Backbone of each chain as nested JSON, in Angstrom:
{
  "chains": [
    {"id": "A", "residues": [
      {"number": 1, "name": "UNK", "atoms": {"N": [95.629, 97.223, 117.072], "CA": [96.486, 98.204, 117.513], "C": [95.911, 99.065, 116.938]}},
      {"number": 2, "name": "UNK", "atoms": {"N": [95.784, 98.898, 115.605], "CA": [94.845, 100.311, 114.685], "C": [93.974, 100.995, 115.617]}},
      {"number": 3, "name": "UNK", "atoms": {"N": [92.868, 99.811, 115.733], "CA": [91.68, 100.276, 116.686], "C": [91.934, 101.104, 117.761]}},
      {"number": 4, "name": "UNK", "atoms": {"N": [93.077, 100.578, 118.644], "CA": [93.175, 100.886, 120.052], "C": [93.964, 102.286, 119.435]}},
      {"number": 5, "name": "UNK", "atoms": {"N": [94.614, 102.199, 118.531], "CA": [95.107, 103.863, 118.084], "C": [94.512, 104.729, 118.09]}},
      {"number": 6, "name": "UNK", "atoms": {"N": [93.553, 104.734, 117.406], "CA": [92.704, 105.547, 116.968], "C": [91.607, 106.074, 118.036]}},
      {"number": 7, "name": "UNK", "atoms": {"N": [91.127, 104.857, 119.06], "CA": [90.602, 105.336, 120.206], "C": [91.499, 106.129, 121.071]}},
      {"number": 8, "name": "UNK", "atoms": {"N": [92.821, 105.868, 121.419], "CA": [93.406, 106.946, 122.407], "C": [94.034, 108.192, 121.871]}},
      {"number": 9, "name": "UNK", "atoms": {"N": [94.294, 108.186, 120.579], "CA": [94.466, 109.224, 119.836], "C": [93.682, 110.266, 119.369]}},
      {"number": 10, "name": "UNK", "atoms": {"N": [92.026, 109.963, 119.162], "CA": [90.773, 110.561, 118.619], "C": [89.884, 110.466, 119.704]}},
      {"number": 11, "name": "UNK", "atoms": {"N": [89.091, 108.921, 119.878], "CA": [87.671, 109.265, 120.83], "C": [88.012, 109.806, 122.242]}},
      {"number": 12, "name": "UNK", "atoms": {"N": [89.153, 108.815, 122.694], "CA": [89.274, 109.658, 123.893], "C": [89.73, 110.604, 124.586]}},
      {"number": 13, "name": "UNK", "atoms": {"N": [90.078, 111.41, 123.23], "CA": [90.764, 112.812, 123.244], "C": [89.662, 113.53, 123.118]}},
      {"number": 14, "name": "UNK", "atoms": {"N": [88.676, 113.308, 122.439], "CA": [87.795, 113.975, 122.275], "C": [86.65, 114.203, 123.353]}},
      {"number": 15, "name": "UNK", "atoms": {"N": [86.471, 113.205, 124.357], "CA": [86.191, 112.599, 125.011], "C": [86.585, 113.584, 126.344]}},
      {"number": 16, "name": "UNK", "atoms": {"N": [87.386, 114.177, 126.085], "CA": [88.38, 114.942, 127.59], "C": [88.141, 116.707, 126.849]}},
      {"number": 17, "name": "UNK", "atoms": {"N": [88.536, 116.424, 125.28], "CA": [88.974, 118.142, 124.909], "C": [87.534, 118.632, 123.91]}},
      {"number": 18, "name": "UNK", "atoms": {"N": [87.133, 118.286, 123.711], "CA": [86.082, 118.669, 122.543], "C": [85.669, 119.865, 123.139]}},
      {"number": 19, "name": "UNK", "atoms": {"N": [84.583, 120.165, 124.293], "CA": [84.612, 121.499, 124.468], "C": [85.321, 122.382, 124.991]}},
      {"number": 20, "name": "UNK", "atoms": {"N": [87.192, 121.76, 124.783], "CA": [87.851, 123.104, 124.82], "C": [88.455, 123.231, 123.203]}},
      {"number": 21, "name": "UNK", "atoms": {"N": [87.515, 122.793, 121.717], "CA": [87.958, 123.448, 120.614], "C": [88.555, 122.269, 120.149]}},
      {"number": 22, "name": "UNK", "atoms": {"N": [88.538, 120.932, 120.295], "CA": [89.238, 120.078, 119.458], "C": [88.226, 119.25, 118.824]}},
      {"number": 23, "name": "UNK", "atoms": {"N": [88.381, 118.975, 117.747], "CA": [88.023, 118.387, 116.328], "C": [88.708, 117.137, 115.643]}},
      {"number": 24, "name": "UNK", "atoms": {"N": [88.16, 115.917, 115.964], "CA": [88.789, 114.267, 115.062], "C": [88.724, 114.17, 113.539]}},
      {"number": 25, "name": "UNK", "atoms": {"N": [89.381, 114.255, 112.639], "CA": [89.157, 113.289, 111.739], "C": [89.66, 112.439, 111.497]}},
      {"number": 26, "name": "UNK", "atoms": {"N": [88.993, 111.144, 111.149], "CA": [89.145, 109.729, 110.775], "C": [89.586, 109.483, 109.037]}},
      {"number": 27, "name": "UNK", "atoms": {"N": [90.537, 108.766, 109.3], "CA": [90.841, 108.217, 107.364], "C": [90.588, 106.946, 107.684]}},
      {"number": 28, "name": "UNK", "atoms": {"N": [89.983, 105.782, 107.671], "CA": [89.882, 104.592, 107.451], "C": [90.286, 104.268, 106.121]}},
      {"number": 29, "name": "UNK", "atoms": {"N": [91.289, 103.613, 105.926], "CA": [91.671, 103.386, 105.078], "C": [92.166, 101.773, 104.478]}},
      {"number": 30, "name": "UNK", "atoms": {"N": [91.948, 100.704, 103.42], "CA": [92.46, 99.622, 103.038], "C": [93.579, 99.38, 103.413]}},
      {"number": 31, "name": "UNK", "atoms": {"N": [94.4, 98.345, 103.831], "CA": [95.286, 97.903, 104.225], "C": [95.312, 96.545, 104.434]}},
      {"number": 32, "name": "UNK", "atoms": {"N": [94.906, 95.763, 105.314], "CA": [94.933, 94.447, 105.792], "C": [93.88, 93.901, 104.508]}},
      {"number": 33, "name": "UNK", "atoms": {"N": [93.812, 92.678, 104.885], "CA": [92.811, 92.099, 103.727], "C": [91.54, 91.663, 103.997]}},
      {"number": 34, "name": "UNK", "atoms": {"N": [91.425, 92.43, 105.226], "CA": [90.144, 92.394, 106.021], "C": [89.145, 94.126, 105.875]}},
      {"number": 35, "name": "UNK", "atoms": {"N": [89.857, 94.898, 105.099], "CA": [90.001, 96.179, 105.555], "C": [88.828, 96.456, 104.221]}},
      {"number": 36, "name": "UNK", "atoms": {"N": [87.737, 96.966, 104.384], "CA": [86.763, 97.471, 103.594], "C": [85.724, 97.915, 104.109]}},
      {"number": 37, "name": "UNK", "atoms": {"N": [84.985, 98.792, 103.368], "CA": [83.949, 99.578, 103.518], "C": [82.764, 98.773, 104.805]}},
      {"number": 38, "name": "UNK", "atoms": {"N": [82.387, 98.211, 104.85], "CA": [82.297, 97.242, 105.819], "C": [82.745, 97.016, 106.95]}},
      {"number": 39, "name": "UNK", "atoms": {"N": [84.026, 96.975, 107.104], "CA": [84.637, 97.192, 108.197], "C": [85.031, 98.432, 108.737]}},
      {"number": 40, "name": "UNK", "atoms": {"N": [84.724, 99.209, 108.244], "CA": [84.737, 100.529, 108.619], "C": [84.016, 101.164, 109.549]}},
      {"number": 41, "name": "UNK", "atoms": {"N": [82.838, 100.475, 108.51], "CA": [81.311, 101.651, 109.808], "C": [81.212, 101.432, 111.12]}},
      {"number": 42, "name": "UNK", "atoms": {"N": [81.315, 100.368, 111.379], "CA": [81.699, 99.968, 112.726], "C": [82.828, 100.579, 113.347]}},
      {"number": 43, "name": "UNK", "atoms": {"N": [83.606, 100.624, 112.657], "CA": [85.107, 101.156, 113.25], "C": [84.898, 102.404, 113.936]}},
      {"number": 44, "name": "UNK", "atoms": {"N": [83.82, 103.073, 112.759], "CA": [83.217, 104.6, 112.846], "C": [82.826, 104.809, 114.122]}},
      {"number": 45, "name": "UNK", "atoms": {"N": [81.293, 103.784, 113.53], "CA": [80.4, 103.835, 114.709], "C": [80.852, 104.004, 116.326]}},
      {"number": 46, "name": "UNK", "atoms": {"N": [81.605, 103.212, 116.194], "CA": [82.188, 103.042, 117.93], "C": [82.759, 104.026, 118.359]}},
      {"number": 47, "name": "UNK", "atoms": {"N": [83.822, 105.044, 117.662], "CA": [83.983, 106.516, 117.305], "C": [83.128, 107.487, 117.365]}},
      {"number": 48, "name": "UNK", "atoms": {"N": [81.938, 107.331, 117.286], "CA": [81.059, 108.369, 116.904], "C": [81.259, 110.008, 117.738]}},
      {"number": 49, "name": "UNK", "atoms": {"N": [81.512, 111.109, 117.48], "CA": [81.476, 112.296, 118.625], "C": [80.862, 113.239, 117.821]}},
      {"number": 50, "name": "UNK", "atoms": {"N": [79.97, 113.987, 118.649], "CA": [80.264, 115.288, 117.741], "C": [80.684, 115.918, 117.048]}},
      {"number": 51, "name": "UNK", "atoms": {"N": [82.05, 116.047, 117.224], "CA": [83.08, 116.442, 116.697], "C": [84.04, 115.831, 115.979]}},
      {"number": 52, "name": "UNK", "atoms": {"N": [83.579, 114.759, 115.979], "CA": [84.286, 114.002, 114.943], "C": [83.752, 113.679, 113.348]}},
      {"number": 53, "name": "UNK", "atoms": {"N": [84.607, 113.222, 112.466], "CA": [83.935, 113.041, 111.406], "C": [84.97, 111.883, 110.559]}},
      {"number": 54, "name": "UNK", "atoms": {"N": [84.26, 111.043, 110.112], "CA": [84.887, 109.831, 109.214], "C": [85.096, 109.425, 108.131]}},
      {"number": 55, "name": "UNK", "atoms": {"N": [85.882, 109.144, 107.432], "CA": [85.912, 109.141, 106.099], "C": [86.364, 107.619, 105.61]}},
      {"number": 56, "name": "UNK", "atoms": {"N": [86.086, 106.927, 104.096], "CA": [86.092, 106.172, 103.891], "C": [87.23, 106.251, 102.914]}},
      {"number": 57, "name": "UNK", "atoms": {"N": [88.853, 105.663, 102.654], "CA": [89.223, 105.706, 101.213], "C": [89.357, 104.89, 100.721]}},
      {"number": 58, "name": "UNK", "atoms": {"N": [87.846, 105.026, 99.942], "CA": [87.632, 103.981, 98.894], "C": [88.824, 103.584, 98.352]}},
      {"number": 59, "name": "UNK", "atoms": {"N": [89.081, 104.351, 97.422], "CA": [90.5, 103.847, 96.257], "C": [92.206, 104.063, 97.016]}},
      {"number": 60, "name": "UNK", "atoms": {"N": [91.849, 103.95, 98.363], "CA": [93.113, 103.425, 99.175], "C": [94.422, 104.389, 98.681]}},
      {"number": 61, "name": "UNK", "atoms": {"N": [93.794, 105.901, 98.622], "CA": [94.991, 106.916, 97.695], "C": [94.988, 108.227, 98.983]}},
      {"number": 62, "name": "UNK", "atoms": {"N": [94.638, 108.06, 100.07], "CA": [94.996, 109.007, 100.441], "C": [96.043, 108.694, 101.428]}},
      {"number": 63, "name": "UNK", "atoms": {"N": [96.362, 107.453, 102.166], "CA": [97.16, 106.913, 102.903], "C": [98.784, 107.012, 101.927]}},
      {"number": 64, "name": "UNK", "atoms": {"N": [98.762, 106.659, 100.958], "CA": [100.135, 106.4, 99.964], "C": [100.111, 108.562, 100.131]}},
      {"number": 65, "name": "UNK", "atoms": {"N": [99.411, 109.645, 99.26], "CA": [99.243, 110.527, 99.194], "C": [99.976, 111.48, 100.493]}},
      {"number": 66, "name": "UNK", "atoms": {"N": [99.829, 110.82, 102.073], "CA": [100.284, 111.424, 102.477], "C": [101.387, 110.88, 103.173]}},
      {"number": 67, "name": "UNK", "atoms": {"N": [101.994, 109.969, 102.761], "CA": [103.292, 109.189, 103.174], "C": [104.465, 110.409, 102.452]}},
      {"number": 68, "name": "UNK", "atoms": {"N": [103.992, 110.846, 101.379], "CA": [105.021, 111.683, 100.588], "C": [105.625, 112.786, 101.638]}},
      {"number": 69, "name": "UNK", "atoms": {"N": [104.571, 113.362, 102.227], "CA": [104.737, 114.766, 103.174], "C": [105.563, 114.022, 104.124]}},
      {"number": 70, "name": "UNK", "atoms": {"N": [105.196, 113.375, 104.68], "CA": [105.597, 112.839, 105.725], "C": [107.103, 112.14, 106.133]}},
      {"number": 71, "name": "UNK", "atoms": {"N": [107.412, 111.746, 104.681], "CA": [108.549, 110.966, 104.115], "C": [109.036, 109.754, 104.485]}},
      {"number": 72, "name": "UNK", "atoms": {"N": [107.814, 108.941, 104.422], "CA": [107.964, 107.604, 104.754], "C": [108.565, 106.869, 103.55]}},
      {"number": 73, "name": "UNK", "atoms": {"N": [109.123, 105.884, 103.821], "CA": [109.744, 104.745, 102.677], "C": [108.632, 103.535, 102.611]}},
      {"number": 74, "name": "UNK", "atoms": {"N": [109.221, 102.701, 101.822], "CA": [108.556, 101.682, 101.571], "C": [108.695, 100.735, 103.004]}},
      {"number": 75, "name": "UNK", "atoms": {"N": [109.785, 100.506, 102.919], "CA": [110.415, 99.971, 103.894], "C": [109.738, 100.444, 105.898]}},
      {"number": 76, "name": "UNK", "atoms": {"N": [109.826, 101.706, 105.338], "CA": [109.293, 101.814, 106.944], "C": [107.49, 101.942, 106.894]}},
      {"number": 77, "name": "UNK", "atoms": {"N": [107.111, 101.11, 106.103], "CA": [105.52, 101.314, 106.13], "C": [105.42, 100.12, 105.591]}},
      {"number": 78, "name": "UNK", "atoms": {"N": [105.391, 98.604, 105.926], "CA": [105.214, 97.395, 105.585], "C": [104.044, 97.1, 105.746]}},
      {"number": 79, "name": "UNK", "atoms": {"N": [103.603, 96.463, 104.428], "CA": [101.891, 96.327, 104.477], "C": [101.911, 95.091, 103.465]}},
      {"number": 80, "name": "UNK", "atoms": {"N": [101.102, 94.061, 103.485], "CA": [100.426, 93.1, 102.74], "C": [100.212, 93.48, 101.127]}},
      {"number": 81, "name": "UNK", "atoms": {"N": [99.627, 94.401, 101.27], "CA": [98.84, 94.917, 100.001], "C": [99.644, 95.913, 99.32]}},
      {"number": 82, "name": "UNK", "atoms": {"N": [100.368, 96.248, 99.621], "CA": [100.914, 97.601, 99.222], "C": [102.299, 98.221, 99.08]}},
      {"number": 83, "name": "UNK", "atoms": {"N": [102.84, 97.853, 97.792], "CA": [104.26, 97.892, 97.676], "C": [104.493, 99.46, 97.654]}},
      {"number": 84, "name": "UNK", "atoms": {"N": [103.878, 100.205, 97.88], "CA": [103.972, 101.72, 97.845], "C": [104.375, 102.208, 99.576]}},
      {"number": 85, "name": "UNK", "atoms": {"N": [104.965, 103.368, 99.775], "CA": [105.335, 103.831, 101.068], "C": [103.259, 103.978, 101.325]}},
      {"number": 86, "name": "UNK", "atoms": {"N": [102.801, 103.668, 102.644], "CA": [101.567, 104.482, 103.258], "C": [101.645, 104.927, 103.842]}},
      {"number": 87, "name": "UNK", "atoms": {"N": [100.791, 106.145, 104.422], "CA": [101.337, 106.467, 105.677], "C": [99.883, 105.716, 106.72]}},
      {"number": 88, "name": "UNK", "atoms": {"N": [100.191, 105.112, 107.22], "CA": [98.958, 104.409, 108.196], "C": [99.319, 104.076, 109.483]}},
      {"number": 89, "name": "UNK", "atoms": {"N": [98.55, 103.803, 110.728], "CA": [98.493, 104.371, 111.607], "C": [99.705, 105.667, 111.859]}},
      {"number": 90, "name": "UNK", "atoms": {"N": [98.634, 106.466, 111.783], "CA": [99.79, 107.563, 112.318], "C": [98.462, 108.633, 112.61]}},
      {"number": 91, "name": "UNK", "atoms": {"N": [99.121, 109.293, 113.528], "CA": [98.221, 110.321, 114.47], "C": [99.029, 111.97, 114.381]}},
      {"number": 92, "name": "UNK", "atoms": {"N": [98.563, 112.874, 113.74], "CA": [98.663, 114.208, 113.098], "C": [97.939, 115.018, 113.99]}},
      {"number": 93, "name": "UNK", "atoms": {"N": [98.274, 116.337, 114.102], "CA": [98.056, 117.265, 114.966], "C": [98.143, 118.795, 114.325]}},
      {"number": 94, "name": "UNK", "atoms": {"N": [97.577, 119.803, 114.433], "CA": [97.508, 120.821, 113.946], "C": [96.794, 121.319, 114.827]}},
      {"number": 95, "name": "UNK", "atoms": {"N": [96.922, 123.097, 115.128], "CA": [96.818, 124.148, 115.627], "C": [95.166, 124.833, 115.371]}},
      {"number": 96, "name": "UNK", "atoms": {"N": [94.996, 126.089, 115.834], "CA": [93.701, 126.061, 115.213], "C": [94.359, 127.196, 113.81]}},
      {"number": 97, "name": "UNK", "atoms": {"N": [93.516, 127.6, 112.867], "CA": [93.776, 128.587, 112.088], "C": [94.181, 127.744, 110.343]}},
      {"number": 98, "name": "UNK", "atoms": {"N": [94.741, 128.346, 109.447], "CA": [94.646, 127.767, 108.164], "C": [96.116, 126.755, 108.01]}},
      {"number": 99, "name": "UNK", "atoms": {"N": [95.153, 125.741, 107.553], "CA": [96.662, 124.63, 107.777], "C": [96.833, 123.809, 106.961]}},
      {"number": 100, "name": "UNK", "atoms": {"N": [97.784, 123.69, 105.953], "CA": [97.95, 122.012, 104.853], "C": [97.641, 120.86, 105.578]}},
      {"number": 101, "name": "UNK", "atoms": {"N": [97.009, 120.217, 105.119], "CA": [96.547, 118.707, 105.281], "C": [97.626, 118.093, 105.54]}},
      {"number": 102, "name": "UNK", "atoms": {"N": [98.614, 118.556, 104.949], "CA": [99.645, 117.907, 104.795], "C": [100.816, 118.121, 105.482]}},
      {"number": 103, "name": "UNK", "atoms": {"N": [100.515, 119.249, 105.738], "CA": [101.986, 119.646, 106.99], "C": [101.451, 119.984, 108.611]}},
      {"number": 104, "name": "UNK", "atoms": {"N": [101.157, 118.566, 109.079], "CA": [101.173, 118.653, 110.499], "C": [101.864, 119.465, 111.35]}},
      {"number": 105, "name": "UNK", "atoms": {"N": [101.38, 120.033, 112.267], "CA": [102.593, 120.699, 113.473], "C": [103.438, 119.416, 114.126]}},
      {"number": 106, "name": "UNK", "atoms": {"N": [102.688, 118.533, 114.385], "CA": [103.194, 117.49, 114.71], "C": [102.94, 115.798, 114.384]}},
      {"number": 107, "name": "UNK", "atoms": {"N": [103.455, 114.475, 114.632], "CA": [102.751, 113.323, 114.486], "C": [103.196, 112.595, 115.392]}},
      {"number": 108, "name": "UNK", "atoms": {"N": [102.512, 111.263, 115.019], "CA": [103.725, 110.15, 115.575], "C": [102.353, 108.799, 114.847]}},
      {"number": 109, "name": "UNK", "atoms": {"N": [103.482, 107.501, 115.603], "CA": [102.922, 106.566, 114.652], "C": [102.903, 105.473, 114.916]}},
      {"number": 110, "name": "UNK", "atoms": {"N": [102.604, 104.531, 114.458], "CA": [102.525, 102.843, 115.039], "C": [103.616, 101.934, 113.958]}},
      {"number": 111, "name": "UNK", "atoms": {"N": [104.417, 102.948, 113.363], "CA": [105.295, 102.067, 112.288], "C": [106.944, 102.041, 112.876]}},
      {"number": 112, "name": "UNK", "atoms": {"N": [107.546, 100.982, 111.965], "CA": [109.141, 101.394, 111.687], "C": [109.614, 102.194, 111.817]}},
      {"number": 113, "name": "UNK", "atoms": {"N": [109.491, 103.366, 112.008], "CA": [110.304, 104.44, 111.361], "C": [110.901, 105.287, 112.515]}},
      {"number": 114, "name": "UNK", "atoms": {"N": [111.578, 105.875, 112.761], "CA": [112.313, 106.745, 113.506], "C": [112.306, 108.253, 112.893]}},
      {"number": 115, "name": "UNK", "atoms": {"N": [111.418, 108.557, 112.406], "CA": [110.89, 109.816, 112.171], "C": [109.832, 110.837, 112.29]}},
      {"number": 116, "name": "UNK", "atoms": {"N": [109.475, 110.123, 113.299], "CA": [108.625, 110.554, 114.392], "C": [108.593, 109.812, 115.568]}},
      {"number": 117, "name": "UNK", "atoms": {"N": [108.145, 110.428, 116.541], "CA": [108.26, 109.697, 118.08], "C": [106.961, 107.989, 117.54]}},
      {"number": 118, "name": "UNK", "atoms": {"N": [106.89, 107.083, 118.163], "CA": [105.983, 105.992, 118.097], "C": [105.177, 106.793, 119.099]}},
      {"number": 119, "name": "UNK", "atoms": {"N": [103.701, 106.133, 118.41], "CA": [102.174, 106.882, 119.589], "C": [102.509, 106.177, 120.883]}},
      {"number": 120, "name": "UNK", "atoms": {"N": [102.56, 107.524, 121.921], "CA": [102.503, 107.39, 123.735], "C": [101.281, 108.045, 123.813]}},
      {"number": 121, "name": "UNK", "atoms": {"N": [100.054, 107.147, 124.518], "CA": [98.783, 107.717, 124.597], "C": [98.794, 109.475, 125.281]}},
      {"number": 122, "name": "UNK", "atoms": {"N": [99.683, 109.48, 126.67], "CA": [100.24, 110.728, 127.096], "C": [100.816, 111.941, 126.313]}},
      {"number": 123, "name": "UNK", "atoms": {"N": [101.65, 111.284, 126.051], "CA": [102.4, 112.202, 125.146], "C": [101.74, 112.867, 123.986]}},
      {"number": 124, "name": "UNK", "atoms": {"N": [100.933, 111.987, 123.265], "CA": [99.904, 112.788, 122.192], "C": [99.342, 113.235, 122.911]}},
      {"number": 125, "name": "UNK", "atoms": {"N": [98.275, 113.032, 124.008], "CA": [97.428, 114.232, 124.598], "C": [98.321, 115.257, 125.106]}},
      {"number": 126, "name": "UNK", "atoms": {"N": [99.572, 115.054, 125.552], "CA": [100.289, 116.935, 126.007], "C": [99.944, 117.658, 124.857]}},
      {"number": 127, "name": "UNK", "atoms": {"N": [100.782, 116.951, 123.527], "CA": [100.753, 117.287, 122.603], "C": [99.684, 118.373, 122.384]}},
      {"number": 128, "name": "UNK", "atoms": {"N": [98.452, 117.354, 121.793], "CA": [97.103, 118.221, 121.715], "C": [96.469, 119.16, 122.747]}},
      {"number": 129, "name": "UNK", "atoms": {"N": [96.985, 118.684, 124.085], "CA": [96.515, 120.173, 125.355], "C": [97.396, 121.509, 125.28]}},
      {"number": 130, "name": "UNK", "atoms": {"N": [98.317, 121.337, 124.564], "CA": [99.047, 122.285, 124.087], "C": [98.568, 123.446, 123.106]}},
      {"number": 131, "name": "UNK", "atoms": {"N": [97.544, 122.554, 121.82], "CA": [97.318, 123.52, 121.311], "C": [95.777, 123.848, 121.219]}},
      {"number": 132, "name": "UNK", "atoms": {"N": [95.427, 123.609, 122.417], "CA": [93.559, 124.21, 122.903], "C": [94.018, 124.951, 124.16]}},
      {"number": 133, "name": "UNK", "atoms": {"N": [92.697, 126.274, 123.796], "CA": [92.715, 126.697, 125.672], "C": [92.842, 125.66, 126.838]}},
      {"number": 134, "name": "UNK", "atoms": {"N": [93.618, 126.229, 127.647], "CA": [93.728, 125.491, 129.045], "C": [92.235, 125.348, 129.566]}},
      {"number": 135, "name": "UNK", "atoms": {"N": [91.762, 124.629, 130.077], "CA": [90.755, 124.051, 130.879], "C": [90.239, 124.767, 132.252]}},
      {"number": 136, "name": "UNK", "atoms": {"N": [89.039, 124.827, 132.461], "CA": [88.735, 125.418, 133.705], "C": [89.96, 124.815, 135.093]}}
    ]},
    {"id": "B", "residues": [
      {"number": 1, "name": "UNK", "atoms": {"N": [78.872, 108.575, 110.836], "CA": [78.464, 108.647, 109.099], "C": [79.777, 108.767, 108.946]}},
      {"number": 2, "name": "UNK", "atoms": {"N": [80.002, 107.839, 107.68], "CA": [81.122, 107.242, 107.422], "C": [81.079, 108.016, 105.699]}},
      {"number": 3, "name": "UNK", "atoms": {"N": [81.691, 109.038, 105.282], "CA": [81.927, 109.8, 104.396], "C": [82.747, 109.454, 103.381]}},
      {"number": 4, "name": "UNK", "atoms": {"N": [82.494, 109.015, 102.07], "CA": [83.531, 108.387, 101.399], "C": [84.109, 109.612, 100.4]}},
      {"number": 5, "name": "UNK", "atoms": {"N": [85.699, 109.443, 100.716], "CA": [86.697, 110.445, 99.805], "C": [86.725, 110.183, 98.474]}},
      {"number": 6, "name": "UNK", "atoms": {"N": [86.582, 111.316, 97.824], "CA": [86.94, 111.505, 96.479], "C": [88.358, 111.602, 95.99]}},
      {"number": 7, "name": "UNK", "atoms": {"N": [88.627, 111.763, 94.895], "CA": [89.902, 111.358, 94.262], "C": [90.921, 112.957, 94.813]}},
      {"number": 8, "name": "UNK", "atoms": {"N": [90.044, 113.574, 94.973], "CA": [90.553, 114.774, 95.262], "C": [90.825, 115.357, 97.008]}},
      {"number": 9, "name": "UNK", "atoms": {"N": [90.228, 114.297, 97.398], "CA": [89.903, 114.05, 98.986], "C": [89.395, 115.009, 99.323]}},
      {"number": 10, "name": "UNK", "atoms": {"N": [88.228, 115.427, 99.005], "CA": [86.543, 116.021, 99.127], "C": [85.976, 114.759, 100.187]}},
      {"number": 11, "name": "UNK", "atoms": {"N": [85.527, 115.241, 100.964], "CA": [85.024, 115.992, 101.781], "C": [85.957, 116.171, 102.397]}},
      {"number": 12, "name": "UNK", "atoms": {"N": [86.918, 115.552, 103.117], "CA": [88.086, 115.921, 104.293], "C": [88.522, 116.944, 104.484]}},
      {"number": 13, "name": "UNK", "atoms": {"N": [89.199, 117.291, 102.853], "CA": [89.948, 118.556, 103.067], "C": [89.037, 119.746, 103.278]}},
      {"number": 14, "name": "UNK", "atoms": {"N": [87.717, 120.04, 102.613], "CA": [86.382, 120.903, 102.869], "C": [86.306, 120.887, 104.309]}},
      {"number": 15, "name": "UNK", "atoms": {"N": [86.192, 119.86, 105.064], "CA": [85.83, 119.759, 106.433], "C": [86.669, 120.326, 107.286]}},
      {"number": 16, "name": "UNK", "atoms": {"N": [87.951, 119.932, 107.003], "CA": [89.326, 120.125, 107.949], "C": [89.383, 121.69, 107.897]}},
      {"number": 17, "name": "UNK", "atoms": {"N": [89.402, 122.173, 106.831], "CA": [89.505, 123.46, 106.454], "C": [88.328, 124.474, 107.309]}},
      {"number": 18, "name": "UNK", "atoms": {"N": [87.059, 123.704, 106.626], "CA": [86.143, 124.64, 107.597], "C": [86.56, 124.462, 109.373]}},
      {"number": 19, "name": "UNK", "atoms": {"N": [87.276, 123.834, 109.871], "CA": [86.838, 123.565, 111.303], "C": [88.234, 124.582, 111.509]}},
      {"number": 20, "name": "UNK", "atoms": {"N": [89.045, 125.508, 110.737], "CA": [90.169, 126.436, 111.157], "C": [90.273, 126.808, 112.761]}},
      {"number": 21, "name": "UNK", "atoms": {"N": [88.812, 126.945, 112.891], "CA": [88.832, 127.942, 114.709], "C": [89.55, 126.696, 115.436]}},
      {"number": 22, "name": "UNK", "atoms": {"N": [89.183, 125.079, 115.147], "CA": [89.55, 124.305, 116.4], "C": [90.668, 123.485, 115.979]}},
      {"number": 23, "name": "UNK", "atoms": {"N": [91.209, 123.392, 117.183], "CA": [92.867, 122.37, 117.303], "C": [91.909, 121.117, 116.099]}},
      {"number": 24, "name": "UNK", "atoms": {"N": [93.281, 120.193, 115.216], "CA": [92.462, 118.932, 115.224], "C": [93.387, 117.989, 114.955]}},
      {"number": 25, "name": "UNK", "atoms": {"N": [92.897, 116.943, 115.284], "CA": [93.892, 115.535, 114.995], "C": [93.456, 114.857, 113.693]}},
      {"number": 26, "name": "UNK", "atoms": {"N": [93.848, 114.267, 112.96], "CA": [94.013, 113.458, 111.657], "C": [94.833, 111.932, 112.08]}},
      {"number": 27, "name": "UNK", "atoms": {"N": [93.617, 111.06, 111.739], "CA": [94.076, 109.92, 112.489], "C": [93.45, 109.007, 110.861]}},
      {"number": 28, "name": "UNK", "atoms": {"N": [95.124, 108.251, 110.428], "CA": [94.853, 107.547, 109.128], "C": [95.358, 106.42, 110.109]}},
      {"number": 29, "name": "UNK", "atoms": {"N": [93.99, 104.886, 109.865], "CA": [94.218, 103.751, 110.312], "C": [93.527, 102.909, 109.679]}},
      {"number": 30, "name": "UNK", "atoms": {"N": [93.949, 101.529, 109.707], "CA": [93.203, 100.246, 108.792], "C": [91.682, 100.141, 109.976]}},
      {"number": 31, "name": "UNK", "atoms": {"N": [90.599, 100.082, 109.452], "CA": [89.532, 99.799, 110.475], "C": [89.456, 98.462, 111.075]}},
      {"number": 32, "name": "UNK", "atoms": {"N": [90.677, 97.213, 110.655], "CA": [90.632, 96.264, 111.276], "C": [91.78, 95.881, 112.051]}}
    ]}
  ]
}
């Protein structure tokens, strides 16, 4: 589910919209028992694209940091490894311009929360298409 | 290529800011 989300919200959109000015940033973060840098390398490689950048959250610090501005609680982000709230399986959008990384224009998720819509590939694509110039 | 995040979330924060002319998506997820 995690990898599928990364494909539909990232790689698939870049294939369609990169030439209209879309960039994708992926943070691969350790959540599940098998998550490590060695697992992140092929996950990133399978979604390689000139408009993509991939990062390994070695300390597992980014996802908890993002949970606070998204107002996510531990009960909304259950994992076997983290007692804290962590923002994982989240998909954020930003329009062109100077924007705070922790203040997206919109976001979706695959978590048990109602604070944002659950990831829907078509709806996410529509929200991203609204941020880039119209196509030919 | 996979870049390692530092404690202050660089280079992500720098790369994100440098792409200000573009629309961006950020995906945070598990690699497995």
